[in-house]
C-alpha positions as CSV (number, residue, x, y, z in Angstrom):
1,M,-20.5,-73.3,28.0
2,R,-18.9,-70.0,28.7
3,R,-20.2,-66.9,26.5
4,A,-17.3,-65.3,25.2
5,S,-17.1,-61.5,25.4
6,A,-16.9,-58.9,22.5
7,S,-13.3,-57.4,21.7
8,P,-12.8,-53.9,22.2
9,L,-12.8,-53.1,18.3
10,L,-15.9,-54.9,18.0
11,R,-17.6,-53.1,20.9
12,N,-16.7,-49.9,19.4
13,S,-18.1,-50.7,16.1
14,L,-21.4,-49.0,14.8
15,L,-23.3,-52.4,14.0
16,Y,-22.8,-53.8,17.5
17,R,-24.0,-50.4,19.4
18,L,-26.8,-50.3,16.9
19,H,-27.7,-54.0,17.5
20,G,-27.2,-53.7,21.5
21,Y,-28.5,-50.4,22.0
22,Q,-31.3,-50.7,25.0
23,M,-30.7,-54.3,25.3
24,N,-27.2,-54.1,26.5
25,P,-26.9,-51.9,29.7
26,D,-22.9,-51.3,28.7
27,I,-23.5,-49.4,25.5
28,Q,-23.8,-45.8,25.6
29,P,-26.5,-43.6,24.2
30,L,-25.9,-43.1,20.2
31,K,-25.3,-39.3,19.3
32,H,-26.2,-39.7,15.5
33,F,-29.4,-42.2,15.7
34,E,-32.4,-41.8,17.1
35,H,-34.1,-45.4,17.8
36,V,-37.3,-45.7,16.2
37,F,-38.9,-49.2,16.2
38,T,-37.8,-52.8,17.0
39,S,-39.8,-55.8,15.8
40,T,-41.4,-58.4,18.2
41,N,-38.3,-60.4,18.2
42,A,-35.9,-57.9,18.0
43,M,-34.8,-59.1,14.4
44,V,-35.4,-55.8,12.7
45,R,-34.3,-52.2,14.2
46,V,-35.0,-49.0,12.7
47,Y,-33.1,-45.7,13.5
48,K,-33.6,-42.3,12.5
49,V,-30.0,-40.5,11.3
50,L,-29.8,-37.2,13.1
51,D,-27.6,-34.2,12.1
52,T,-27.2,-34.8,8.3
53,A,-25.2,-32.8,6.1
54,K,-26.7,-29.3,5.5
55,R,-27.8,-28.4,1.9
56,T,-28.6,-25.3,0.3
57,E,-31.7,-23.4,-0.4
58,H,-31.9,-25.6,-3.8
59,G,-31.3,-28.8,-2.6
60,D,-27.7,-28.8,-3.9
61,Y,-24.3,-29.5,-2.2
62,P,-22.3,-26.8,-0.4
63,A,-19.6,-25.3,-2.5
64,W,-16.8,-26.7,-0.4
65,I,-18.2,-30.2,-1.1
66,K,-18.6,-29.5,-4.9
67,K,-14.8,-27.9,-5.2
68,H,-13.0,-30.7,-2.8
69,V,-15.1,-33.7,-3.6
70,I,-17.3,-33.7,-6.4
71,S,-14.9,-31.9,-8.9
72,K,-12.2,-34.4,-8.5
73,S,-14.4,-37.5,-9.1
74,K,-14.1,-39.3,-12.3
75,A,-17.0,-39.3,-14.9
76,Y,-18.0,-43.2,-15.9
77,N,-19.7,-44.0,-19.0
78,Q,-21.8,-46.9,-19.0
79,K,-21.4,-49.1,-22.3
80,Q,-25.1,-49.9,-23.4
81,G,-26.3,-53.5,-23.5
82,R,-23.2,-55.3,-21.5
83,G,-23.4,-53.2,-18.0
84,E,-19.6,-52.5,-18.3
85,L,-18.0,-49.4,-17.1
86,L,-15.7,-47.3,-19.3
87,V,-13.4,-44.7,-18.1
């Protein structure tokens, strides 16, 4: 039985690269993730995310995120008891 090779789209996906890193020599090192742990049979792999977005001194989002992203988001109120979202 012949093993099928992965398509170019699949080979460039993050999930494929995280799964095969250090097991498949064709996979390039990951820029934004650091491998931390692999379980005995490689069923679980844990990565540390590097270079996360910086926050201000008070733990708040930067002003440009507030202006362009958060200010344009819609507020939703949850209806009590039924779990339905109202706009």
